[in-house]
C-alpha positions in Angstrom: 7.9 -20.9 9.6 11.0 -19.7 11.2 14.3 -21.5 10.9 16.0 -23.2 13.7 19.0 -21.0 13.4 16.9 -17.8 13.9 15.0 -19.4 16.8 18.2 -20.5 18.5 19.7 -17.0 18.0 16.7 -15.3 19.6 16.8 -17.7 22.5 20.5 -16.8 23.1 20.2 -13.0 22.4 17.1 -12.2 24.6 16.0 -12.6 28.1 12.2 -12.5 28.8 10.5 -11.8 32.1 7.1 -13.6 32.0 5.8 -11.7 35.0 6.4 -8.2 33.4 6.4 -9.1 29.7 9.7 -7.1 29.3 12.6 -8.3 27.1 16.2 -7.5 27.7 19.3 -8.1 25.6 21.3 -11.0 27.0 24.9 -10.8 28.2 27.3 -11.1 25.3 25.1 -8.9 23.0 26.0 -5.4 22.1 23.3 -3.8 24.3 23.4 -6.4 27.1 20.9 -5.5 29.9 19.0 -2.9 27.9 15.3 -3.3 27.2 14.8 -4.8 23.8 12.4 -3.7 21.2 10.2 -0.6 20.5 6.5 0.1 20.7 4.6 0.8 17.5 1.9 3.5 17.1 -0.8 0.8 17.6 0.8 -0.3 20.9 2.5 -3.6 19.9 6.1 -4.2 20.8 8.5 -5.4 18.0 12.1 -6.6 18.3 14.6 -6.1 15.5 17.3 -8.8 15.5 19.8 -9.1 12.6 17.5 -7.0 10.2 14.5 -9.2 11.0 11.5 -7.7 12.7 9.7 -10.0 15.2 6.4 -9.4 17.0 7.3 -9.4 20.7 4.2 -11.4 21.8 5.3 -14.2 19.5 8.8 -14.1 20.8 7.4 -14.2 24.3 5.6 -17.4 23.5 8.8 -18.9 22.0 11.0 -18.0 24.9 8.5 -19.2 27.5 7.2 -22.4 25.9 10.2 -23.2 23.6 8.3 -23.2 20.3 6.6 -20.7 18.1 2.9 -20.3 18.5 0.8 -22.6 16.4 -1.8 -20.1 15.4 -1.8 -16.4 16.5 -1.3 -14.7 19.8 -4.3 -13.0 21.4 -3.7 -10.4 24.1 -6.4 -11.5 26.6 -6.9 -8.0 28.1 -6.9 -6.3 24.7 -3.8 -4.3 25.5 -1.2 -5.0 22.7 1.6 -3.7 24.9 1.0 -6.2 27.7 3.2 -9.2 26.8 3.0 -10.9 30.2 2.7 -14.6 29.6 -0.5 -14.8 31.6 -2.0 -12.3 29.1 -1.2 -14.3 26.0 -2.9 -17.2 24.4 -2.3 -19.1 21.2 -5.6 -19.2 19.3 -6.8 -19.1 15.7 -8.3 -16.1 14.1 -12.0 -17.2 14.7 -11.3 -17.5 18.4 -9.3 -14.3 18.5 -12.2 -12.3 17.0 -14.3 -13.5 19.9 -12.1 -11.3 22.2 -12.3 -8.0 20.3 -12.9 -4.6 21.8 -16.0 -2.6 21.1 -15.9 -1.0 17.7 -15.2 2.8 18.1 -18.2 3.6 15.8 -20.7 1.7 18.0 -23.8 3.8 18.5 -25.3 1.6 21.2 -22.1 1.1 23.3 -22.7 -2.7 23.2 -21.1 -5.1 20.7 -23.7 -6.7 18.5 -26.6 -4.4 19.4 -27.8 -1.6 17.2 -30.9 0.5 16.5 -32.9 -0.3 13.3 -34.6 2.7 11.9 -36.9 0.7 9.6 -38.4 -1.4 12.4 -37.9 1.2 15.2 -36.5 -1.6 17.4 -33.2 -2.7 18.8 -31.4 -5.4 16.7 -29.1 -8.1 18.2 -26.7 -10.3 16.3 -23.4 -12.2 16.6 -20.9 -13.3 14.1 -20.2 -17.1 13.6 -17.6 -18.2 11.1 -17.4 -14.7 9.7 -21.1 -14.4 9.0 -23.7 -12.5 11.0 -26.4 -14.5 12.8 -29.5 -12.4 13.6 -30.8 -12.9 17.1 -33.9 -10.8 16.7 -35.5 -7.4 17.1 -36.5 -6.1 20.5 -38.6 -3.2 21.8 -36.2 -2.6 24.7 -32.5 -2.0 24.6 -32.0 -4.2 27.7 -33.7 -7.1 26.1 -31.5 -6.9 23.1 -28.4 -6.7 25.3 -29.4 -9.7 27.4 -30.1 -11.7 24.3 -26.7 -10.7 22.8 -24.9 -11.6 26.1 -26.6 -15.0 26.2 -25.5 -15.7 22.6 -21.9 -14.7 23.5 -21.9 -17.3 26.3 -23.6 -19.9 24.0 -21.1 -19.4 21.2 -17.9 -19.3 23.3 -17.1 -15.6 23.1 -14.4 -14.5 25.6 -15.8 -12.6 28.7 -13.7 -9.6 27.7 -15.4 -9.3 24.3 -16.9 -5.9 23.6 -14.8 -4.1 26.2 -14.2 -0.4 25.7 -11.3 0.2 23.2 -7.8 1.2 24.4 -7.3 5.0 24.1 
């Protein structure tokens, strides 16, 4: 939980453009008008204010809505550098994991579908509450994919789930 003093300080020190997701230092600050923050190796933006490092997507939520996010911030399009307010949503971890990109190690190219050597069939599964739910084994890849996609809709996965990972 962040203190009111730090929250008020951020609100005074930063200007946020919700259409672009860019932060600038406010008039009266040492770097007034300059873009605030820096991008990490993983693509997220962070802002250092008075020796405290803040995640820019959380600060965007604060400056736009007036309060810190209740849960965690999900970048809807999967791009951690895109801090436009339309791309951010305040959701818990279980919901956030339903909007993940495809694992880079995926052999099938489809989330939740893999080849099973033992049965010589395609296997489909989803994760619910952190545990795998088997959807079945299928002779055809397309049947496994269709079953997985139907389960994603049934269990409330985000339409972006399983997209290709960011380079």
